[in-house]
C-alpha positions as CSV (number, residue, x, y, z in Angstrom):
1,X,142.2,80.0,162.4
2,X,138.8,78.5,161.5
3,X,137.5,79.4,165.0
4,X,138.6,83.0,164.4
5,X,136.9,83.1,161.0
6,X,133.7,81.8,162.5
7,X,133.9,84.3,165.3
8,X,134.4,87.1,162.8
9,X,131.1,86.1,161.0
10,X,129.2,86.5,164.2
11,X,130.8,89.7,165.4
12,X,128.8,92.8,164.8
13,X,129.2,96.5,165.4
14,X,125.7,96.7,166.9
15,X,125.4,94.3,169.8
16,X,123.2,91.2,169.2
17,X,120.7,92.2,171.9
18,X,120.4,95.6,170.4
19,X,119.6,94.2,167.0
20,X,117.0,91.9,168.7
21,X,115.3,94.8,170.4
22,X,115.2,96.8,167.1
23,X,113.7,93.9,165.3
24,X,111.2,93.2,168.1
25,X,110.1,96.9,168.2
26,X,109.6,96.8,164.4
27,X,107.6,93.6,164.6
28,X,105.5,94.8,167.5
29,X,104.7,98.2,165.9
30,X,104.1,96.6,162.5
31,X,101.7,94.1,164.2
32,X,99.6,97.0,165.6
33,X,99.1,98.3,162.1
34,X,98.5,94.9,160.7
35,X,96.0,94.0,163.4
36,X,93.7,96.8,162.3
37,X,93.8,95.6,158.7
38,X,93.2,92.0,159.8
39,X,90.3,93.1,161.9
40,X,88.8,94.7,158.8
41,X,89.4,91.5,156.8
42,X,91.8,93.2,154.4
43,X,94.2,91.1,152.2
44,X,97.4,92.5,153.8
45,X,96.9,91.9,157.5
46,X,98.8,91.1,160.6
47,X,101.5,88.8,159.2
48,X,102.1,90.9,156.1
49,X,102.6,94.1,158.1
50,X,104.9,92.4,160.6
51,X,107.0,90.9,157.8
52,X,107.3,94.3,156.0
53,X,108.2,96.1,159.1
54,X,110.8,93.6,160.3
55,X,112.3,93.4,156.7
56,X,112.8,97.1,156.6
57,X,114.5,97.0,160.0
58,X,116.8,94.2,158.7
59,X,117.7,96.4,155.7
60,X,118.5,99.3,158.0
61,X,120.6,97.1,160.3
62,X,122.4,95.6,157.4
63,X,123.3,99.1,156.1
64,X,124.5,100.1,159.5
65,X,126.6,96.9,159.9
66,X,127.9,97.1,156.3
67,X,129.7,100.4,156.9
68,X,131.4,98.9,160.0
69,X,132.9,95.9,158.1
70,X,136.7,95.9,157.8
71,X,136.5,95.3,154.1
72,X,134.8,98.6,153.6
73,X,137.3,100.7,155.7
74,X,138.8,103.7,154.0
75,X,137.5,105.2,150.8
76,X,136.1,102.0,149.5
77,X,132.5,102.7,150.7
78,X,130.6,105.9,150.9
79,X,127.4,105.5,153.0
80,X,124.5,107.5,151.8
81,X,121.5,106.8,154.1
82,X,119.1,108.4,151.7
83,X,119.7,105.5,149.2
84,X,118.5,103.1,151.8
85,X,115.3,105.0,152.2
86,X,114.8,105.3,148.4
87,X,115.3,101.6,147.9
88,X,112.9,100.6,150.6
89,X,110.3,103.2,149.4
90,X,110.5,101.8,145.9
91,X,110.3,98.2,146.9
92,X,107.4,98.6,149.3
93,X,105.5,100.9,146.9
94,X,105.6,98.1,144.3
95,X,104.3,95.6,146.9
96,X,101.6,98.1,148.2
97,X,100.5,98.9,144.6
98,X,99.6,95.2,144.2
99,X,96.8,95.6,146.8
100,X,95.1,98.5,144.9
101,X,92.5,97.4,142.4
102,X,89.9,99.0,140.3
103,X,86.7,97.0,140.4
104,X,83.1,98.0,139.4
105,X,84.0,101.7,139.1
106,X,85.6,101.9,142.5
107,X,89.2,101.8,143.8
108,X,89.8,99.3,146.6
109,X,92.8,98.5,148.7
110,X,94.4,101.9,148.7
111,X,94.3,102.2,152.6
112,X,95.9,98.8,152.8
113,X,98.6,99.9,150.4
114,X,99.2,103.0,152.4
115,X,99.4,100.9,155.6
116,X,102.1,98.7,154.1
117,X,104.1,101.9,153.3
118,X,103.7,103.1,156.8
119,X,104.7,99.7,158.2
120,X,107.9,99.9,156.1
121,X,108.7,103.4,157.4
122,X,108.1,102.2,161.0
123,X,110.4,99.2,160.4
124,X,113.1,101.4,158.9
125,X,113.0,103.8,161.9
126,X,113.1,100.9,164.4
127,X,115.9,99.3,162.5
128,X,117.9,102.5,162.7
129,X,117.2,102.7,166.4
130,X,114.9,105.7,166.2
131,X,112.3,104.2,168.4
132,X,110.5,107.5,169.3
133,X,109.9,108.2,165.6
134,X,108.8,104.6,165.0
135,X,106.3,104.7,168.0
136,X,105.0,108.2,166.9
137,X,104.5,107.0,163.3
138,X,102.7,103.8,164.4
139,X,100.5,105.7,166.9
140,X,99.6,108.2,164.2
141,X,98.8,105.4,161.8
142,X,96.5,103.7,164.3
143,X,94.7,107.0,164.9
144,X,94.1,107.3,161.1
145,X,93.1,103.7,160.7
146,X,90.9,103.3,163.7
147,X,89.6,106.7,165.0
148,X,89.2,108.3,161.6
149,X,87.4,105.2,160.3
150,X,84.9,105.5,163.2
151,X,84.4,109.2,162.5
152,X,83.8,108.5,158.8
153,X,81.1,106.0,159.6
154,X,79.5,108.3,162.2
155,X,79.4,111.2,159.7
156,X,78.0,108.9,157.1
157,X,80.9,109.4,154.8
158,X,81.4,105.6,154.6
159,X,79.2,102.7,155.3
160,X,80.1,100.5,158.2
161,X,80.9,97.6,155.9
162,X,82.7,99.6,153.2
163,X,85.9,98.0,152.0
164,X,88.8,100.5,152.2
């Protein structure tokens, strides 16, 4: 009896290896975004972006697993995936807003905040197993963070050492 209960706790609708892949993809893609911020010596860097991305993947996997639990069979649970997106968006927006400061007449940290939001969406997509979207979003984010930054410097829109 006890052995069956223990086995039930470790039995999941999504195979363990699949969850591992989803978390790894979220962490890897989050690290690419975080590396750019780390390279620019911003407060939310590599580890922060990885953690946000993996956390969002965990939330997505938890939601997917939750609807498959026997206790929620029947009409007991209605799964609305939009609620998951709303909850993550609100939570990460709060975290990202903490990086935005107004100092000496300028706004700083807004790009870092936006990067945190992107890392969250990448993690959510990876957690839901939508790897193509997660990869596309991460790639687009890197273009914005790296290539557009270089273009801004080249066009003298920003100084090389500007904090963004």
